[in-house]
C-alpha positions in Angstrom: 88.0 54.5 -43.1 85.1 56.2 -41.6 85.3 58.1 -38.3 82.3 58.1 -36.3 81.7 61.1 -34.1 79.8 60.5 -31.0 78.1 63.4 -29.3 80.0 64.7 -26.3 79.0 63.1 -23.1 77.8 65.2 -20.2 80.0 64.9 -17.1 78.6 62.3 -14.7 77.0 63.4 -11.5 76.6 60.1 -9.7 80.2 59.6 -8.7 80.6 63.1 -7.0 77.2 62.6 -5.3 78.3 59.2 -4.0 81.6 60.6 -2.8 79.9 63.5 -1.0 77.4 61.2 0.7 80.1 58.8 1.9 82.1 61.8 3.2 79.0 63.0 5.2 78.5 59.5 6.6 82.2 59.2 7.5 82.2 62.5 9.3 79.0 61.6 11.1 80.4 58.3 12.3 83.6 60.0 13.4 81.7 62.5 15.5 79.6 59.8 17.1 82.7 57.8 17.9 84.3 60.9 19.5 81.2 61.6 21.6 81.2 58.0 22.8 84.9 58.1 23.8 84.3 61.4 25.7 81.4 59.8 27.6 83.6 56.8 28.4 86.5 59.0 29.6 84.1 61.1 31.8 82.8 57.8 33.3 86.3 56.7 34.1 87.1 60.1 35.8 83.9 59.9 37.8 84.8 56.4 38.9 88.3 57.4 39.9 86.9 60.3 41.9 84.4 58.0 43.7 87.2 55.6 44.5 89.4 58.4 45.9 86.4 59.6 48.0 85.9 56.0 49.3 89.6 55.6 50.2 89.5 59.0 51.9 86.4 58.1 53.9 88.1 54.8 54.9 91.3 56.7 55.9 89.4 59.2 58.0 87.4 56.6 59.8 90.5 54.5 60.4 92.5 57.5 61.6 89.9 58.6 64.0 89.4 55.0 65.3 93.2 54.6 65.8 93.4 58.0 67.6 90.4 57.3 69.8 91.6 53.8 70.7 95.3 54.5 71.3 95.7 58.1 72.3 92.3 59.8 73.0 94.0 62.6 74.8 95.1 64.0 71.4 91.5 64.4 70.3 91.3 67.8 72.1 94.6 69.1 70.7 95.0 70.7 67.3 97.7 69.1 65.1 100.0 72.1 65.6 100.2 71.3 69.4 100.9 67.6 69.1 104.7 67.9 69.0 104.7 70.1 72.2 101.7 69.5 74.4 100.8 66.1 72.9 104.0 64.6 74.2 102.5 64.6 77.7 100.1 61.8 76.7 101.6 60.1 73.7 105.2 59.2 72.7 106.8 60.9 69.7 106.8 57.7 67.8 103.1 57.2 68.3 102.4 60.8 67.1 104.6 60.2 64.1 102.7 57.0 63.2 99.3 58.9 63.5 100.5 61.5 61.0 100.7 58.8 58.2 99.1 55.5 57.4 97.8 53.0 54.9 94.3 52.2 53.9 93.0 50.1 51.0 96.4 49.9 49.4 96.9 53.7 49.5 99.1 55.8 51.7 97.6 58.8 53.4 99.0 61.6 55.6 97.5 63.9 58.2 97.3 67.5 56.9 95.2 69.1 59.6 93.2 68.4 62.8 91.3 71.3 64.2 89.1 70.1 67.2 88.4 73.7 68.3 86.1 74.2 65.3 82.4 73.1 65.4 82.3 70.6 63.9 85.9 69.6 64.2 87.8 69.5 60.9 90.1 66.7 59.8 92.2 67.1 56.6 93.8 64.1 55.0 95.8 63.6 51.8 95.9 60.5 49.7 99.3 59.9 48.1 99.5 59.8 44.3 99.2 56.3 42.9 98.7 54.5 39.6 98.6 57.6 37.4 96.3 59.5 39.8 97.3 62.7 41.5 97.4 63.2 45.3 94.0 64.2 46.6 93.0 66.0 49.8 89.8 65.5 51.6 88.0 67.2 54.5 85.9 65.6 57.2 83.4 67.1 59.6 83.8 65.4 63.0 81.2 65.8 65.8 82.9 65.7 69.2 80.8 65.4 72.3 82.5 66.9 75.4 83.3 64.1 77.8 85.7 63.8 80.7 88.6 63.3 80.5 88.6 63.3 76.7 86.0 64.2 74.1 84.0 61.4 72.3 83.5 61.1 68.6 79.8 61.0 67.8 79.7 61.5 64.0 82.2 61.5 61.0 81.2 62.9 57.6 83.3 63.3 54.5 82.8 66.8 53.3 84.5 66.0 50.0 87.6 66.3 48.0 89.3 69.7 48.6 91.2 69.6 45.4 94.1 67.9 43.7 97.4 68.5 45.4 100.3 69.3 42.9 
């Protein structure tokens, strides 16, 4: 019985090279996937912000229209004076209904009304809904002095003032 001795083989280099290349490709595709997910999430957040701004703009316009139509005497009074001086021109129930409302399926509440500023400032807060936090927005309202009540000449959403806790 004869034993043949083969020369020792050199260790292969193709398998480690292939594994290294596949690892690089895997890491590259994972990073590209992560970037695409981040871009998608950023797009969703921007869309939610635009929707909140749209609901706030609608709420502000609706609130000002309701106020001007039903109780224009309150246009000249800051919100802090509505429960005292405002009762002379509007019943308490009407004042309470002006402090909260619904627009585009979202609830909102009046946070501030400062007609003494130029332009007048309106602050509204959208209630939290569907996984979104409550958001506050500010409006610049141009009031033209008219007798017996001021007239609204322009309404502009200044923007989101932050996310309410």
